[in-house]
N, C-alpha and C positions, 0 to 999 in steps of 0.2 A: 473541111470543115470549118462553122465559124465557129469564134472564139465564147464561149458560155461567159455568159457573163456571172461575176465572183461574187454572191451575196452574203453579207457580213453580219451575222444577227450577233443583235446584242444581247447578253446572259445576265439577266437579275440574280445576284450572288449575296446578296443583303436579303436576314431572315425577318419576318415580320417583327418579333420583337428587338431588334435593328433598326427597321424603319421607325415604329413605334418611341424608339429613344429619340432618331434623328430632327423628328418633326417635335415632340416635346421641345428639344431644347432649341429647335427655332423658334419655337409659341415662346419660351421663355427671355429670351434675347428678345425679341418684338416688345413684351411686356417691359422688360427694363431697360432696352433703349435709350429711352429719354428721359430716362432717373436721374438726377445727381448725389450722390453720396454723400451719407450722412454721420456725424458724429454721433459712434455708439451703433451700428449696423453693424452684422457680423457679418462679416464676406470672404470670397476667395481672391488672391489677387495673383496674376499672372505674375512672374520675375523673371527677367535676363538681366543678372551683373556683370560688368567686364572692367577691367582693368583698360586706362587711358595712355598708351607710351609715347614718346615721341615718331617712334618708328611704329605706325599701325596695325603691320603685323606680326607686330611681337605683343599687340593686344590680348589679354587672355581672358575667357568666360572662368570666373568661379561660382556661377548660381544659374541653375535654370529649373524652373516650376513648370515645363512642361516635355513632354516625350521626344517632340521633335528641338527643343534647342538642347535640350541633353546631349545631344550629337554633336556640341560645340565642345564639351567639358573636356579638359585631357584626360582623367581619369574614367569615360565613360565607359559604363556596362550596359550591353543591349539584355542582359541577365535580369537586371532590375529594371527595367523599364517601367515598368507600373510605380514607379517609386518616386518618380518624379511628377510631382499634382503639385498644382494650385496653392500656394500658402493661406492658411486662414488668419484671418487676421480679425479683431475688434478694431471698429477705427477711434482710435483719441484715447486707447488704452495700453499701457506697457506690457511688454513682454514678448510681442509680436512682432512687431515691425521694427526695423532701423526706425531711427525717430528723423529722420530728413526723408524717407517714403511717407511714415504716416502724417506729416506737416505736407506732405505736396499733394497728398489723400484731400485731408481737412482743408487746405487752400481750397479746392474747388474740383470734381473730376465726374465724370458721367460714366455709368457703367458702359464700359467696352471701347472706351475712348483709353488711346495709347498717348504717355505722358513718359518723356524722355528728362531725368533730372541728374546731372553731375555735379559730384561732390570733390570737395579739398580734400586732403589729408586729413586734414585738423577735423574734418564734418562726417565725413567716413570712418577708418580704421586706426586713427591716430598718424604723429608722424614718428620716425623711429628716431630711437631715443638707446645711448652705447651703453649706457647704466643698465638697461634689463639683458644686454650680454654677459653672462655668468660663468664661473667655474665651479661645476659640480662633481662631487666624488663618486667616483664609478659606483662604487658600492652601494651610495645610497641613491644612487641611480635605479641598481636593482632592488634593494631593499621596497621602496616607493613605489614600482612598477611589478612588483610580487615578480619576482624571478627572470622579468625579462630584462634580457643582455643589450647596451646600447648600439646603435651604429648610426653614421650621417645620414640624418633625414628622418631618424625617430623622435616620434612624439614623446615628450614627456610631464609627467604631471605631479608636482610639488605637492609637499602637506599642507603649503597656503593655500593653496588652490588653484594655482598658475598654471599655464599650460604651454609651452614651450619647444622647441626642434634642435635636436642635438646636431650641431653644425662639424662640429671635429671629436674625435674618441682617440686621444693618444696618452697609453701607459697609467690607466687608472685613472685621469684625468678628461673632461669632458668640458666643451665651451658650448653653451646652451644659452639658446634666443630668445629671451622671451615675450618680444615684440611680436604682434598680430602678425601671422603672414604675410599680409597687405596694408601693412603700416606702410606710409611713406607714398604710397599709393595714390593716383586721383582716379576716380570710381566712377561709374557711367550706369546708371540703372532705367532699363524699359521696364514700364509698369503699366498694368492694365486691370481691373477690377470685374471679373467676368462673371459673380454670382452673389445673390443674397440670401444667407440663410435666415429662413424663416418658421415659426412653432418652435413651441417648445423645446418637442423630440429631437427635431431634427438640429435645433442647437448644442443639446447634451451629446448627441451619436457624433457629432464636430469633433468637439471637445476630445470626446473617445479616441477617434482616429488619429485625431492631432498625437496624440502622447502615444501612441503607435506605431507612428511615424510615416503614416501616410498608407495604411493597409484599408483603403475603401472598400475592398472587397468586404468586410466584417461589418459597416456600418449597419448595415439593417438587421444584421443578426444578434444584436443586441437587444435584450428585450427591458423596458422599465416600468415601474411602480411607483406611482407620486402618491402620498399618501399626505392630505393639503391639512389634515388636523395635526398629527403629528411634526408634519414639514419633514416628513422623511422618503428621501428620495432612493431606491433600490435597485440595482443593476443586476443584472441577469447575465454572467461571462458567458459567451459562446463554446461549446464544448470544442469546437476546433482552436481555441484559443489558450481553454485552460491548461493542455500539457504544455505550451511554451510558455508561458507563465509561470510554470510547478518547476522548470529550470532556472529562472530567473527570481531565487526567492520565492517564490509564490508572487509573481509581481506586485511584490509592497511596494517599488520605486512607482510603478505604474501607475496605482491604485491612489496613492499619496498625490502624486502629483492629479491624478482626475477630481479628489474630492478637495482641493484647493482653488482647482480652477474652476469647481461647481459651486463655493462657498464664496470665490470672489465675486461671481459675475451673476447670480441668483440669488438675491437675498431671501429669498421663500424658503429656503430648502436650509435646515439646519444639523442634518443630519443624512449624511450617504454611507448607503448599505452595499456590499459587492458578496453575490450567491453565485457558488458552483451546483448545476443542480444535475444530477447523475438519473434520466428516465432509466425504466426498465426495457434494454430490451427485446422489441418482439421476436418469437421465434419463426425463423423464414416456414412458410407457409409451401410446402412439396407440390413442383407440380405434377403435370397429370402422367409427365414419363416416369419421373422419381417412384410416383405412386407405384405406375406399375408394375416398376422394377421389384419394387420394395413387395406387391403381392406375390409377383412370381419366385421371388426370394423365399417368401415366406410358403408361398404351395409346394418349394423346392426342398425348402425344411422340411417341413410337415410329410412329404412325400418318403427321403431318404429316412426319419425318423421309423414312418411303419415299417418299410422294408427292415429296417436291422430289426424292430421286433419281432418279425416272423422270422427270420435268421436266427434269431437268440429262441427262440419258439422251437425249431428247429434240432436245432444244437443239443436243447433239452433232452427232448422227444428221444434223441439219439444215446442220450446218457441214462437215460431210466433201463432199468432192468425187466426184461420181458417175463410174464410170466408162463 
């Protein structure tokens, strides 16, 4: 019997929605491909940062802003893959990117063009300084860290606003290193500008998501209302976020941070308001099966009630004396 030819059939597993998103992304890439990033642009930047060691095998990735590169991180958590997103930045403005990265973009780079920059310790996280290694009383550590006990490798935040790492813990005395963990390291960054944020609402929502640590899924859930006469922007908090913020002192730090960002970068807005909205939940409409079951239950109840009345009537007649 001749061998039958085996046919391989490609199965398209992409949904229509996924295909539309993919097509829109490709179209956007073509639109931006030949454009140069300008100072003042709000953009997303894909960044991969790693140390440069004498032995290349010891190079360590410490920053990744896409799910694939994130797998190179020593502390990569696959459960948090969606949090590894491109960095939001307003080019030329402080507080978004490392100064040298921002400068490299300002010098000239096109969208989707990859650029590699190498930084000496002084240009990156500074040189290591012996005077920043200090002794700290264990009781002070516990007090400052709200009861947390120290151990080698623990992070410590002191009253001066400094952050350090516990090197040793012995007999009530701690040795804490207040140098940046990457101090003294030569650094390499691979950068690529992947998107330009355009339009008032998109820019506001991008700032909102940035303060949430990259929860992109919530971006379109925020509702905005700008009163141009009073220069007031009202932001309606998504219900799925309200309960989370309620556990964080009502989200006061999130709201203050967003308001500061908006005041800084949108001169046409004087007041930022946040509103929590609780609409009435509509009563569920019974299904035909539930309706039939309810009707049968009512009919059975009515039948039982009638039967009970008849029994009571018979008992009453038995009790009545005959003349």
